[in-house]
ZAMARGU-4260 file (C-alpha; in steps of 0.2 Angstrom, whole numbers, plus 5000, padded with zeros to 4 digits):
<rodrens>
0) 5280/5519/5367 | 5272/5515/5383 | 5268/5498/5376 | 5286/5495/5371 | 5292/5500/5388
5) 5280/5489/5397 | 5286/5474/5387 | 5304/5478/5391 | 5311/5465/5404 | 5316/5473/5420
10) 5334/5466/5420 | 5337/5474/5403 | 5330/5491/5410 | 5342/5489/5425 | 5357/5486/5414
15) 5352/5501/5404 | 5350/5511/5420 | 5368/5505/5426 | 5375/5510/5410 | 5367/5528/5411
20) 5374/5529/5429 | 5392/5524/5425 | 5391/5537/5411 | 5386/5550/5423 | 5368/5551/5416
25) 5360/5550/5433 | 5343/5558/5428 | 5340/5545/5414 | 5346/5531/5426 | 5333/5536/5439
30) 5319/5537/5427 | 5321/5519/5421 | 5323/5513/5439 | 5307/5522/5445 | 5298/5514/5431
35) 5304/5497/5437 | 5299/5501/5455 | 5281/5506/5449 | 5278/5488/5444 | 5291/5479/5456
40) 5292/5489/5472 | 5302/5475/5480 | 5315/5474/5467 | 5331/5475/5478 | 5343/5478/5464
45) 5333/5493/5458 | 5332/5500/5476 | 5351/5498/5478 | 5354/5508/5462 | 5341/5521/5467
50) 5351/5522/5484 | 5367/5525/5475 | 5359/5539/5465 | 5352/5547/5481 | 5369/5546/5490
55) 5379/5553/5475 | 5366/5567/5474 | 5369/5572/5493 | 5352/5565/5499 | 5360/5555/5512
60) 5345/5551/5524 | 5335/5546/5509 | 5349/5535/5503 | 5350/5526/5520 | 5331/5523/5520
65) 5332/5516/5502 | 5347/5505/5506 | 5339/5498/5522 | 5324/5493/5512 | 5336/5484/5500
70) 5344/5475/5514 | 5328/5470/5522 | 5323/5462/5505 | 5339/5453/5502 | 5349/5453/5518
75) 5362/5441/5511 | 5369/5453/5498 | 5385/5460/5503 | 5384/5474/5490 | 5368/5481/5498
80) 5375/5480/5516 | 5391/5489/5510 | 5381/5503/5502 | 5371/5505/5518 | 5386/5506/5528
85) 5394/5520/5517 | 5377/5529/5518 | 5376/5527/5537 | 5394/5534/5539 | 5390/5548/5528
90) 5375/5552/5539 | 5387/5552/5554 | 5380/5536/5561 | 5397/5528/5563 | 5393/5513/5574
95) 5379/5507/5563 | 5389/5511/5547 | 5404/5500/5553 | 5392/5486/5559 | 5384/5486/5541
100) 5402/5485/5533 | 5407/5471/5545 | 5391/5462/5540 | 5396/5464/5522 | 5413/5457/5525
105) 5406/5442/5535 | 5396/5437/5519 | 5411/5441/5507 | 5428/5444/5516 | 5436/5450/5500
110) 5422/5463/5496 | 5433/5478/5490 | 5422/5493/5494 | 5418/5486/5511 | 5437/5484/5515
115) 5440/5501/5507 | 5428/5510/5518 | 5432/5501/5534 | 5451/5504/5530 | 5447/5522/5529
120) 5439/5521/5546 | 5454/5512/5553 | 5465/5526/5546 | 5455/5540/5554 | 5454/5530/5571
125) 5473/5527/5571 | 5472/5509/5568 | 5485/5509/5555 | 5490/5491/5554 | 5471/5486/5552
130) 5469/5499/5539 | 5484/5492/5529 | 5477/5475/5529 | 5460/5480/5523 | 5466/5492/5510
135) 5478/5480/5503 | 5464/5467/5501 | 5454/5480/5492 | 5468/5485/5480 | 5470/5467/5475
140) 5452/5468/5468 | 5452/5486/5462 | 5471/5489/5457 | 5465/5504/5446 | 5456/5514/5459
145) 5467/5529/5462 | 5458/5535/5478 | 5461/5517/5485 | 5479/5517/5480 | 5481/5534/5488
150) 5473/5528/5505 | 5484/5512/5504 | 5500/5523/5502 | 5494/5533/5518 | 5492/5517/5528
155) 5510/5512/5523 | 5517/5529/5528 | 5508/5528/5545 | 5515/5511/5547 | 5533/5518/5545
160) 5535/5509/5528 | 5539/5525/5518 | 5548/5515/5503 | 5532/5505/5500 | 5521/5520/5502
165) 5532/5529/5488 | 5529/5514/5477 | 5510/5514/5479 | 5509/5533/5477 | 5519/5532/5461
170) 5507/5519/5455 | 5492/5530/5458 | 5500/5545/5449 | 5504/5534/5434 | 5485/5531/5433
175) 5480/5549/5436 | 5496/5561/5435 | 5487/5576/5442 | 5479/5568/5458 | 5483/5581/5471
180) 5482/5571/5486 | 5493/5557/5479 | 5506/5570/5474 | 5506/5578/5492 | 5507/5561/5500
185) 5521/5556/5488 | 5531/5571/5493 | 5528/5568/5512 | 5534/5550/5510 | 5549/5555/5500
190) 5553/5568/5514 | 5551/5554/5527 | 5563/5543/5517 | 5576/5557/5519 | 5574/5562/5500
195) 5568/5580/5503 | 5576/5587/5488 | 5566/5575/5477 | 5550/5580/5487 | 5554/5598/5484
200) 5556/5596/5465 | 5539/5587/5464 | 5530/5600/5475 | 5538/5614/5465 | 5532/5606/5449
205) 5514/5604/5456 | 5514/5622/5462 | 5517/5628/5444 | 5501/5620/5439 | 5491/5625/5455
210) 5499/5640/5462 | 5484/5645/5473 | 5484/5629/5485 | 5491/5634/5502 | 5494/5616/5507
215) 5506/5613/5493 | 5517/5627/5500 | 5515/5620/5517 | 5522/5603/5512 | 5536/5612/5502
220) 5540/5620/5519 | 5541/5604/5528 | 5552/5596/5514 | 5564/5612/5514 | 5566/5611/5533
225) 5570/5592/5531 | 5583/5597/5518 | 5591/5610/5531 | 5585/5624/5519 | 5578/5635/5533
230) 5576/5651/5523 | 5567/5641/5509 | 5555/5634/5522 | 5551/5650/5529 | 5547/5657/5512
235) 5536/5642/5508 | 5526/5644/5525 | 5524/5662/5522 | 5517/5659/5505 | 5505/5646/5512
240) 5499/5660/5525 | 5497/5673/5511 | 5485/5661/5503 | 5477/5655/5519 | 5480/5667/5533
245) 5471/5655/5546 | 5482/5640/5542 | 5486/5636/5560 | 5499/5622/5556 | 5509/5634/5545
250) 5509/5647/5560 | 5515/5633/5571 | 5529/5627/5560 | 5535/5645/5556 | 5535/5648/5575
255) 5545/5632/5579 | 5557/5636/5564 | 5560/5654/5570 | 5563/5649/5588 | 5576/5636/5583
260) 5585/5650/5573 | 5584/5661/5588 | 5571/5674/5581 | 5560/5673/5596 | 5550/5689/5591
265) 5544/5681/5575 | 5541/5664/5584 | 5530/5672/5597 | 5520/5681/5584 | 5516/5665/5574
270) 5513/5654/5589 | 5501/5666/5597 | 5492/5667/5580 | 5490/5648/5580 | 5483/5648/5598
275) 5471/5661/5593 | 5465/5649/5579 | 5465/5634/5590 | 5465/5640/5608 | 5463/5623/5617
280) 5476/5613/5606 | 5488/5605/5619 | 5502/5604/5605 | 5501/5622/5601 | 5500/5627/5620
285) 5516/5616/5623 | 5525/5624/5608 | 5520/5641/5615 | 5526/5637/5632 | 5543/5632/5625
290) 5545/5647/5614 | 5539/5659/5627 | 5553/5651/5639 | 5566/5653/5626 | 5561/5671/5623
295) 5565/5674/5642 | 5547/5676/5648 | 5548/5663/5662 | 5533/5668/5672 | 5522/5667/5656
300) 5529/5650/5651 | 5525/5643/5669 | 5507/5649/5667 | 5505/5640/5651 | 5513/5624/5658
305) 5501/5625/5673 | 5486/5627/5661 | 5492/5612/5651 | 5495/5602/5667 | 5477/5607/5674
310) 5470/5597/5659 | 5483/5583/5658 | 5492/5581/5674 | 5504/5568/5667 | 5510/5579/5652
315) 5529/5577/5654 | 5534/5590/5641 | 5525/5604/5651 | 5533/5598/5667 | 5550/5598/5659
320) 5548/5616/5652 | 5542/5622/5669 | 5558/5613/5677 | 5569/5622/5664 | 5562/5639/5668
325) 5566/5637/5686 | 5584/5630/5682 | 5587/5645/5670 | 5582/5656/5685 | 5594/5647/5697
330) 5580/5639/5707 | 5587/5621/5706 | 5578/5615/5722 | 5561/5620/5716 | 5565/5612/5699
335) 5569/5596/5708 | 5553/5597/5718 | 5542/5600/5703 | 5551/5585/5694 | 5548/5573/5708
340) 5530/5578/5709 | 5528/5575/5690 | 5537/5558/5691 | 5526/5553/5705 | 5511/5555/5693
345) 5520/5548/5678 | 5536/5538/5682 | 5539/5535/5663 | 5539/5554/5659 | 5556/5554/5649
350) 5555/5573/5646 | 5555/5576/5665 | 5570/5564/5668 | 5579/5573/5654 | 5576/5590/5662
355) 5582/5584/5679 | 5599/5580/5672 | 5603/5598/5672 | 5601/5598/5691 | 5618/5595/5698
360) 5619/5578/5706 | 5601/5574/5705 | 5599/5556/5713 | 5594/5546/5698 | 5588/5528/5703
365) 5593/5513/5693 | 5575/5511/5687 | 5575/5529/5680 | 5592/5526/5671 | 5584/5510/5663
370) 5569/5521/5657 | 5581/5533/5649 | 5591/5518/5641 | 5574/5512/5634 | 5570/5529/5627
375) 5588/5530/5619 | 5586/5513/5610 | 5567/5515/5606 | 5564/5515/5587 | 5554/5530/5582
380) 5552/5541/5566 | 5562/5555/5575 | 5578/5552/5584 | 5577/5568/5594 | 5572/5559/5610
385) 5585/5545/5608 | 5598/5558/5606 | 5593/5568/5621 | 5593/5552/5631 | 5610/5547/5626
390) 5617/5564/5631 | 5607/5563/5647 | 5614/5546/5651 | 5632/5552/5648 | 5630/5566/5660
395) 5623/5554/5674 | 5637/5542/5672 | 5649/5557/5671 | 5643/5564/5688 | 5645/5547/5695
400) 5663/5546/5689 | 5659/5531/5677 | 5669/5538/5663 | 5669/5523/5651 | 5650/5521/5652
405) 5648/5540/5650 | 5659/5541/5635 | 5650/5527/5627 | 5633/5536/5629 | 5641/5553/5623
410) 5648/5543/5608 | 5631/5536/5603 | 5621/5552/5605 | 5634/5561/5595 | 5634/5548/5581
415) 5615/5549/5579 | 5616/5568/5578 | 5631/5568/5566 | 5622/5557/5554 | 5607/5568/5553
420) 5618/5584/5549 | 5629/5577/5535 | 5642/5590/5537 | 5657/5586/5526 | 5675/5592/5525
425) 5671/5601/5509 | 5657/5611/5518 | 5669/5616/5531 | 5683/5621/5519 | 5670/5631/5508
430) 5664/5640/5523 | 5680/5647/5529 | 5688/5650/5512 | 5673/5661/5507 | 5674/5671/5523
435) 5693/5674/5522 | 5692/5678/5503 | 5678/5690/5505 | 5684/5700/5520 | 5701/5703/5514
440) 5712/5718/5519 | 5708/5726/5502 | 5690/5724/5506 | 5691/5735/5521 | 5703/5747/5513
445) 5691/5749/5498 | 5676/5750/5508 | 5683/5763/5520 | 5688/5774/5505 | 5672/5772/5497
450) 5661/5774/5512 | 5671/5782/5526 | 5656/5785/5537 | 5648/5767/5535 | 5639/5760/5550
455) 5634/5766/5567 | 5647/5774/5579 | 5639/5767/5595 | 5650/5759/5608 | 5637/5749/5616
460) 5639/5732/5608 | 5652/5721/5615 | 5653/5704/5605 | 5660/5690/5615 | 5665/5676/5603
465) 5674/5660/5602 | 5671/5641/5601 | 5656/5636/5611 | 5661/5631/5629 | 5676/5642/5629
470) 5671/5653/5643 | 5659/5666/5634 | 5646/5664/5647 | 5658/5667/5661 | 5665/5683/5653
475) 5647/5689/5649 | 5642/5687/5667 | 5657/5697/5673 | 5652/5712/5662 | 5633/5709/5666
480) 5637/5711/5685 | 5644/5728/5682 | 5631/5742/5686 | 5634/5749/5669 | 5634/5733/5659
485) 5620/5721/5653 | 5620/5704/5647 | 5611/5700/5631 | 5615/5682/5630 | 5616/5672/5614
490) 5608/5684/5602 | 5604/5677/5585 | 5602/5693/5576 | 5619/5694/5567 | 5618/5676/5561
495) 5600/5679/5555 | 5605/5695/5546 | 5619/5686/5537 | 5608/5672/5532 | 5595/5683/5525
500) 5607/5696/5517 | 5606/5689/5499 | 5587/5691/5500 | 5588/5708/5508 | 5599/5714/5494
505) 5589/5704/5481 | 5606/5697/5476 | 5611/5682/5466 | 5627/5680/5476 | 5627/5671/5492
510) 5633/5677/5509 | 5647/5682/5512 | 5651/5688/5494 | 5635/5698/5493 | 5642/5710/5506
515) 5651/5719/5492 | 5633/5725/5486 | 5629/5734/5503 | 5626/5752/5502 | 5630/5764/5517
520) 5611/5767/5519 | 5608/5748/5520 | 5621/5746/5533 | 5614/5760/5543 | 5597/5751/5543
525) 5604/5734/5548 | 5614/5742/5562 | 5600/5752/5569 | 5589/5737/5569 | 5602/5728/5580
530) 5604/5743/5592 | 5585/5743/5594 | 5587/5725/5600 | 5600/5730/5613 | 5589/5744/5619
535) 5575/5731/5622 | 5588/5722/5633 | 5593/5737/5642 | 5589/5756/5639 | 5602/5762/5651
540) 5618/5751/5651 | 5633/5758/5643 | 5638/5741/5637 | 5627/5727/5631 | 5635/5710/5627
545) 5631/5698/5614 | 5639/5681/5618 | 5634/5671/5603 | 5650/5661/5601 | 5648/5659/5582
550) 5648/5677/5579 | 5667/5675/5576 | 5661/5669/5559 | 5653/5686/5556 | 5666/5698/5563
555) 5668/5705/5545 | 5650/5710/5544 | 5650/5717/5562 | 5665/5728/5558 | 5654/5736/5544
560) 5639/5738/5556 | 5649/5745/5571 | 5666/5751/5568 | 5668/5756/5587 | 5662/5739/5593
565) 5673/5729/5605 | 5676/5710/5602 | 5682/5699/5616 | 5688/5682/5610 | 5687/5668/5622
570) 5700/5654/5621 | 5702/5637/5631 | 5713/5622/5631 | 5709/5614/5614 | 5706/5596/5621
575) 5696/5603/5636 | 5686/5614/5624 | 5682/5601/5611 | 5678/5587/5623 | 5666/5599/5632
580) 5657/5603/5616 | 5656/5584/5613 | 5647/5582/5629 | 5633/5594/5623 | 5617/5591/5613
585) 5616/5609/5607 | 5599/5617/5602 | 5607/5628/5589 | 5616/5623/5572 | 5633/5616/5576
590) 5636/5603/5562 | 5654/5600/5566 | 5651/5597/5585 | 5646/5578/5585 | 5662/5570/5578
595) 5679/5571/5586 | 5688/5573/5570 | 5677/5586/5564 | 5678/5595/5580 | 5697/5596/5579
600) 5696/5602/5561 | 5684/5616/5567 | 5695/5621/5581 | 5709/5623/5569 | 5699/5633/5556
605) 5692/5644/5570 | 5710/5648/5575 | 5715/5651/5557 | 5700/5663/5555 | 5704/5673/5571
610) 5722/5675/5565 | 5714/5682/5549 | 5703/5694/5558 | 5717/5701/5569 | 5726/5705/5553
615) 5712/5714/5543 | 5699/5720/5555 | 5698/5738/5560 | 5691/5732/5577 | 5700/5730/5594
620) 5700/5712/5599 | 5704/5706/5617 | 5710/5689/5620 | 5704/5681/5636 | 5709/5663/5641
625) 5698/5653/5652 | 5712/5646/5662 | 5719/5664/5665 | 5702/5669/5673 | 5702/5653/5684
630) 5720/5657/5690 | 5717/5676/5692 | 5699/5681/5692 | 5702/5699/5698 | 5716/5702/5686
635) 5707/5696/5671 | 5691/5705/5676 | 5700/5721/5677 | 5707/5718/5660 | 5690/5715/5653
640) 5682/5730/5661 | 5696/5741/5655 | 5694/5735/5638 | 5676/5739/5638 | 5678/5756/5645
645) 5670/5752/5662 | 5677/5758/5678 | 5682/5744/5691 | 5668/5738/5702 | 5669/5725/5715
650) 5652/5718/5711 | 5660/5709/5696 | 5669/5697/5708 | 5653/5690/5714 | 5646/5687/5696
655) 5638/5671/5702 | 5626/5681/5713 | 5619/5692/5699 | 5601/5688/5696 | 5596/5686/5678
660) 5589/5672/5667 | 5603/5662/5659 | 5599/5650/5645 | 5615/5641/5641 | 5623/5624/5644
665) 5633/5633/5658 | 5617/5637/5668 | 5623/5628/5683 | 5641/5633/5682 | 5637/5652/5680
670) 5628/5651/5697 | 5644/5645/5706 | 5660/5655/5711 | 5676/5652/5700 | 5681/5633/5701
675) 5695/5623/5694 | 5686/5607/5691 | 5683/5610/5672 | 5702/5613/5668 | 5707/5595/5668
680) 5690/5586/5667 | 5694/5580/5650 | 5709/5570/5656 | 5697/5556/5663 | 5692/5553/5645
685) 5710/5555/5637 | 5711/5537/5631 | 5695/5539/5621 | 5700/5555/5612 | 5713/5549/5600
690) 5704/5555/5585 | 5702/5572/5592 | 5720/5574/5597 | 5726/5568/5580 | 5714/5580/5571
695) 5720/5595/5582 | 5738/5591/5578 | 5736/5591/5559 | 5743/5606/5549
</rodrens>
């Protein structure tokens, strides 16, 4: 046998070794190679194959040594240089590894594996265009390599070419249908292309095959959020955390989602968990500062911002959060000072400029206005900053009396926001029809007969409802200025409760029809939870307000929870009210608010629903017109207090002096005495508001 082996030509043995290696028989391949090297120690081809075996076996230092020897013997062979580069990268000797790969490409510019590995390095380093070029060259030589196709798809995604990325990921999956990374990346690309429903279908199918992978649920949450299916997103992120409790990004996304929905307690829980996992992550610290601010903990938010700014003094978002805390507390002078200091460090800090628009009459320079225009027209993956910039520019021009320019900016910002929401007349009709059909007069008659003691008999809750910008903040400030009153602000509890009710009841019916399945015990539990929130706001006040305007949609549910609650309905001139809404870029979900025709339709539907509530609700409703408060502040204040069961107190006339944090688009106005400027402000824009007027006048 030895005689036969000795007579076997080395090239034939190398070919056999290569066949063994390709078939996964590394041990047999290595045996043949070492026999060759015993007689031909300088056989570069044998050394190269031995290096491959060592690298694949995890013996990286040994592989580097072997490949280096092969290169020394045959330095003009691109394959050996490429393999040496890969081994050096695996050994964390990055500069040397990249140099070897570049040397391989210098010898052979089309070398697929050298382009592949340098392309991966470019991806990791954020050099996405370079990565795209290299990976595309590699794919031309190795079109069947699934890992390479997946990397190329990622490069297309990073270069904002989602459609091309989808095409490449589909090609990879055609070759290997169960390739996990390609599936995840395809779902992400579909989400970027605004096809989140298709992404969710793909992920749900993948989850059925691999139900224990947390990252699949995480990506499902991202797609669900894009599809505006917040509850599905929350459920997906929770499942990711159930499988992987230390999944920091899942905590962050849950925190942001809960915060946007107004559930600040849950948001704080998750963002603090994320910071525990990654304590020095600036992105997490910034999100925490924002969430802490929105939860009303201004001092803590400023401390977090100062921590960020100590590390990155030009961090515009941290400065903007700090400015907004000061504005919420009524300290506009200090807010301006902080803003000017931040702009001195970084004049291009768009978030700071956006925050300063909430300072009445801040003296914006032409250069600063141009910066905001650049931000408004900048093409990015996310239009949020562009939208904010258009609304900010609208306010700046409005404050200057430049109404035509102001309306153009408002119109552009609203159009961008409206496109992203996709709210249709059918959606609008379905919403109001379902509420009116569910909460009929018969519903309350039957419920009262079946469960006469349903709900909590507390008189503490005062619900201030109406269209946004209808005077709800002003009415709340009047009550909150009374010694026995407290202002809760815009509490999201009722709307969250309504959204989650089908899951709470494990019902197949959506909200509102699922309320028919509520038992007295369940109503008691929900009401007690809400009252606990009011107690956290004030343990002593006789009346605590909830001025979430959209609670007018949920007055039927509120009547079940609190049969002795009081409802104050705020009204305002329809043109003034709707145009004031059109001027706002709301943080919450107001899908009707960014189109003049949709606004007029919502105002009419709001009125129709309130007419229905007056006929069927077993709750007292006080109608308060904004214009009447302006004309007769004391008279209307007496009406409001009497309705709430509170004795007269002169302090309510100085409501603007009441010291409390106010987080609302009216944060500047609520610090001022009653003024008449808002009554006819819309008239300067009347010639632009034809679609609104027409929509309001429809039957």
